[in-house]
N, C-alpha and C positions, 0 to 999 in steps of 0.2 A: 487662579489663586490656589486651587486645590493641588495642582502639580507642585507648588512650592512646599506645601505640607508634606507631600510624598517625598520630595527631595530631602526635606529635613529629617524624616525618619530613615531614609536610605543612607544619608550622610552619617547619622548616628550609628546605624548598623555597621557601616564600613569602618568608622573610627573605633568602634568597640571591638570589632573583629581584629583589626590591625594592632590595637593596643594590647591584645592578648598574645601577640607574637613578640619576637625580639626587637621589633621596630620601636624606636622611642616615640611613642604616641600617647596621648591622653584623651580618653573618651569622656572624662568627667567635665571638662571644659565645654565640650559640645553638648552634653546632657544639660548642664546648668544654663547654657545659652538658650537652648530650646525651651527649657522650663520657664525661663524669664520672658520668653516670647509666647507664652500661653498655650503651648502644646500640651496634650493630654499627659499628665504625669504617669498614669497607669500604662499607657501605650509606650511612652518613652522608656520606662523601666523595663518593660518586657522586651522591647527591641534591643536595648543596650545589653541586657543580660543574655539574650539569645545570641547576639553577635559575639559577645565576649566569650561565652562558653564554646561556641563554634571555633573561635580562634584557639582556645585551649585544647580543644579536641584535635585541631590540626597539629599542635605541638605534641600531643599524646601519640598521634599517628606517626609523626616523624621519629619519635623515640622508639616506637614499636617496630617500625619497618626499616629505618635507616641504619646504616652501619655505625658502630661506636666512634670510629675515626671521623666520620662525617659529622656526627652530632657534636663531638668535642670541638671540631673546627667551627661549626655553626655557632656554638655557644662561646667560642673563644676560651676554652677551658683546657688546662693541662690534664694529663692522666691523674695526677695527684688531686687536683681540684675536683675532678669528676668523681673520683672515689670518695672524697670527703662529702660531696653533695649526696651521693648515694647512701653513705653511712648515716648522714643526718636524716635523710628521708626514712631510712629503716628504723632509726632511733625514735623518731616522733610519729611514725606510722601514717596510716591513711588519713587521719584527721588533720594532718598538715596541709592537705589539699584545701581546707577551708581558707587558707591564706594564699591561694593561687593568684589572687588579685594584687598582692603586694608588689610594688615595683622592684625590679632587679631580681628578687628571689622567686617570684611567681612563675615566670616563664620557664626557667630551668627546672623548677619543681614539676611542672606538667610534662616536660620532656622526659625527666627521670621516671615519672610514673609510667610512661609508655615503655621505656627501656625495661623496667621491672615487671612489665605486663600486669599491672594492677587490674583488678576486675573493673571493666568498663562501667558497669552500673554504679559502683561505689564512686568511681571517678566523676561521673556526670552528676550524681547527687550532691557530693561534697563541694565540687567546684561551683555548681549552680547555686547552692546555698550561700557560699562565701561571696560570690560575685553579686547575687541578688541583694544580700545584706548591705554590701558596699554601695550599690546604686540607691537603695532606699535611704541610706545615710546621706548621700550626696543630695538627694531630693530634700530632706529635712534641713540640711545645712543651707541649701539654696533658698529655702523659704525664710530662714532666719535673716538672710541678707536683705530681702525685700521688705 
């Protein structure tokens, strides 16, 4: 039975990691399901946050090291769209990374952060804070359902 618990945490980690990339995934459903099945809320929130932040770090690394033409192709963005995203990021600054968890805008945001070579420490701190807050909210909303 213990291996099923380990699989649950591993599955959450994988779904959280992939959800932070451009793949259309949702880790919130996996988290809620495991919460409803009596998994440790603290462990689940840590695992989900860790996996999601690592996924965002992958995006940051792609932005940092990949060519702009590859990034635009990967994000399916035109030159104009990419410049607009870059301008929005510069306008709202580092603290926009608190919203890296938001569907559709979060993934490109973390890639642009890498392109702009934002300080990694600030990136990790702000992205972690935003994603941790989101998972804590999911936990509380799941409790409301039960």
